[in-house]
N, C-alpha and C positions, 0 to 999 in steps of 0.2 A: 082902405082908409079906416073903416070900422074895426078891422082886425088890429091895426096899429094902435088905435085908441084903446081897444080892449087890453092889449099888452101893456100899454102905459098905465092904464088903470090898475091892472093886476100888480104891476111893478110897484106902484105907489102904495097899494094896500099892503104888499109884502114888506116894503120899507117901513110903513107905519106900524105893522105888527112887531117887526124886529125892534124898532125904536121903543115901542111900548114895553116889550119884555125887558129890554136893556134898562129903561128908566125905572120900572117897578123893582127889578132885582137890585139895582144900585141904591135906590132911595129907601126901600124897605130893608135891604141888607139882612136877609134872614139868618146868615151865618156870622154876622159881626166882623166881616173881613175888609170892609171898605171905610170904616171909621168915620162915616158921616153922621151928623147929628140932626138930620131933618125930622126923623120919627124916633120914638122911643118904645118900639114894640118889644115885647119879651121874645127872646130868641129861642122859641120852643122847638124848632126843628134841628137845633145844633147836635143833640145828643147822639144821633146815629152818624154824624158827619165829622166828628172831631179828628179822625185820622188824617183828613186833608185840611181841616181848618187850622189845627195847631201848627203845622209847618208854615202856613201862610203868615200866621201871627209872629212866629219866631223870626221869619225872614224880615218882617216889618220892624220889629222892636229891637232885634239883635241883642238878646239878653246877655248880661254878664254872669248870671247864675240861673240854673234851672233845677227843677225837681224831675227825676225820672222814676218810673215805676208803673204799677197797675192802677186800678180804680182805688186801691187803698191809699196810694199817694195822692190821687185826685181828690179824694174825700178829706184826707187828713191834714194837708199842708197848704197854708196860705203863703204864697211867695212874697207877700208884702211884709212878712215878719222881719224884724231887725237882723235875724240870722243871715239873710240873703243880701248880696250885693245887688244894687239896682242899676238898670232895669232887670227884673227877674220874672220868671215864668214857670208855671206848672206844666211840664211837658209829659206828664203821665198819660197813659192810655188805658182805657178799660180793657181788661183781659189781655194785656200786652205780654208778649213773649220776650225772652232775652234778645232775640233777633230784632224785634221791633224797637225795643229800648235802645239797642246799640245803633240802629239806623237813625233814630231820633238824635242820639248824641252826635253822630257824624255830621248831620245836617246843622245842628247848633254850632258845632266847631267851625263849619264852613262859613258861618256868618261873620266870623273874625273878632268877636268880642268876648267869647266865653272864657271865664276864669274859674268858676266854682260849680260843682255838681253835687247834689244830694241824691244818692241812689237808695231807694227804698225797696229792699229785696223781698220777694214773695216766692214761696215754694213753687207755685204754679207757673211762674215765669220760666222755670227750668224744666218743667214736665208737662207743658200744655199739649193738647192734641194737635194744635195748629202752630206752625212756625210763624205764620202771619194770618191775620183774620180776614184780609181782603186780598184777592189776587193782584189787584192793581196798586197795592200799597207802595211799591217803589216809584210809581209814576208821580206820587205826590212830592218827590224830592228831586226829580231829574229836570225840572224846568218845563216839562211839556204841558203842565196844567197850572199856570199861574193864576193869580186871583181874578184876572179879567176873563179867564176861560169860562167862569161860572155866570157871567153876566148874560150870555146868550143861551143859557141852558134852560130847557123846558122843565127839567127836574127842579132847578132853582126857582123858576117861576111858580111851580106848584107849591114849593115850600114858602115862597113869598105870600101867596094867597092864604095858605094855612096860618102864616104868621099874622097877617092882617086880621083875619077872622078868628084867630086863636082856636082852631079846630083840631089841633094835634095834641096828643097827650105824650109829653116827653118822658123818657126813661130817667134822665138827669137834666138839671139846669145848671149852666156854667156861668161863673164870673168871667169878666174880660181877661183876667190874669190866668185863666186855665183851670182853676179849681172849682169843685162842685159846690153848689149852694146848699148850705146847711138847712135853711128854712124849708126848702123844697123837700128834702129828705124827711124832715119832721112831719110835714103835712102828709106825705105818703104813709108814714107809719100810723098816723092818727086815723087813717081811713081803713086800716086793716082790723083783723079780729084781735090783735094784740101783738106786741113786739116779741114776746117769748114764743108764741105759736109760730110766728114767721121765722124766728131763729132756728127752731127745731126742724122745720121743713128745709131750710137752707142748708143746715149742717148735715142733714141726712143724706144729701146727694152731692155735696160740694166736691168731695174727693173720690167719688165712687168709680170713675172710669180712668183715673190716673195710675201710672206705673212709676216706681221709683228708680228710673234709669237715666234721667237727664237727656232723654231723646224725644224730639218732637214726633208725635205719632204719625203725622202726614208725610213729612219729608225724610224721616229717619235720620236726621242730622243731629249733632250734639249741641245742646244749649250751652255747654261750657266753652265751646269754641267761640261763641258769641260773647260770652262773659270775658274770655281772654282778650278778645279784640277790644272790648270796652276798656279794659285795664291798660292795654298798650296805647290806645288813643289818648287816654288821660295823661299817662306818663310822658308820651312823646310831645304832647301839646302843652305840657306844664300846667295842667289843670288840677286844682285842689279838689280831690274827690273824698267825700265821706260816705261810708257805706253803713246802712243800718238794717237790722232785722226789725221789721215793723211790729207795732204793739197790738196785733189782733188779740181778741179775747182768748183766754185759755181754753174755752170750749172748742175753739177752732182747731187747736192742736190735738185735742182728744178725738175730733172727727177724723183728722189725718191719721192718728195712731190706729183707729179702728179699722181703717181700710188698708193702710200701708205698713203697719207695724210700729211698735213702741219706739224704736230707735231711729226711724227714718228721718224725722225732723232734726234730731241731734247730729246725725251723720251728715246731712246736708250743710248744716252750719259749719261743721268741721271741714268739709270739702271746700267750702267757700274760703275759709280762713287760710287753708294751706295753698289754695290756688292764688290768692292775692299775694302771699309771701313768695311763692315760686316765681311769679312774673316779676316782682320787684327785684329779686335776686338776679334774674336774667338781665335786667336792665341796669343793675347796680344803683337802684333807687331805694329810698325809704318806703316801706310798705304803707299802703293807705290805711287809715284808721277805720276799724270796724267796731260798731257799738251795738250791743244786743239789747233791744227793748222787748223782745218776745220772751219775757221771763215771768216767773211766778211772783206776782207783786199785787199789792192792794189795788192798783190801778187796772191791771189786766184781768183781775178776778172780780170786777165789779158785780155786785149781786144782781140777780135777775129781777126785772120789774114785775109788779102786779099787773093785772090785765089792762088797766087804764093808765098805767104809768109809762114813762119813757126813760131809758137809761141816760145817764149824764154824759157818758163818753162814747157810747157805741150805738150804731144803727142796727147792726147784727154782729155776730161773733167775728166776722171777717173785717168789717169796715168800721173804723173809728172816726170820730169827728175832729174838727179843728181845735176844740178845747184840749183834747189829748195831744193833738199834733203840736199845739203851741207849747205844751209842757215838754215835749220831746225837743223842740227847737230851742227852748230856753236852756235845757240841759246841755245840748250841743254847744250853746253859746256861753257855757260856764256860768249859768244862772239857774242851777238845779233847784226845784221846789220840793222834790221828794227824794228822800234818802234811798239809795239802792236801785233807783229806776234808771236804767241805761248803764250797761257794764261793758267797758272796752275789752275786747277779746283778741287773742293772738295765739300763735302756736305754743307759747309757753304756758298759758293758763287755760286753754280751751278744754282740756280733759277735766281739770278740776272744776271749772265752771259748769260743764254739763253734768258732772257727777253731783254737784251741789244742787242744781236745779231738780234733778231726779229725786234727791233726798227730801226736798221740801214740797214736792208735788202734792202729797196727801194732805198737807196743811191747807191747800187751796181748793181741791176738788175731789169729790168722791166718784171715782171712775165707774164703779158698778152702778151707782144711781144715775149717772149721766147716760150711760149706754142703755139702761132700761128706759129712761125718759125719751131719748132720741131714736134709738134703734130697736126698742122693745126687746132687748136682750141683756143678760148680765155677763155675757162673754167678756 
């Protein structure tokens, strides 16, 4: 009898603990996936979990338009801008490869409402060391881990407690629409020794381990095969796709040139243009529009700040903010504010375009001074 009472007691305790974990995880909602309004905690533990959070949100809202890309897309583009059909969502992922970007697209198409995609291309998407950042990445899309899977998770419970007591220091903070909070990035910069010093450290190592071969280092697979699949998917599902080369600061391209050669960046752009037109010919479709915002321009060559200043458009040479992103979206929406910012390119004008960019480079940056500043060399 005592043994039976003990079992009942243990069973009730277990049920109570499970119920407690369930309730805390649901009402605290540390990842913002249950859409309840009981508490208004800052979702500080989201930053490391966005690869499974974003598919859950996309499944819930079934967006008509999405943004795809890396953290540059996450930082730079607000999906609430008039350019996008609503509902819209920023489906970018930090350090995303072309494989992850294409997987995200397939999932968004599966929701049945997608009509438009803005693809923000980044050189590292094609040459990253990892085809996917997490081994379980595919499980976030196959239905085996729905949103209620996380209610009974002890990891989620730990994150709920960190959310309640605000004991975690996030790498990024996110809006519900999937883009990164500008204010949080500014606060991080203010805590550093200075924006320029951080930029120099960032640029010194950003491209150091990459190779210009469009092959993922871990899987040895071609990133352009993933890009091809993305193009096929958009054509076959009648999705309006606009492709842009993002507007990172011109210092970022000099860092790339230092490690990978002066013509690597231009060759990549050309390869993208020809691949887009090749796929369209195969399918007897009109090629998707490609607009180059990674050009030498007053916006992309914003002057470096003094020690206690913060740049108007950039967090670092790689990441630009939503002020610049809004200018890009306005340009795409035929409401350009700056002459010559955003140049549509195709196989007919790509060579002339690249030649022109090369000819005006010295008007915007002194390469020798830059390399001495960042790499301590005049090479």
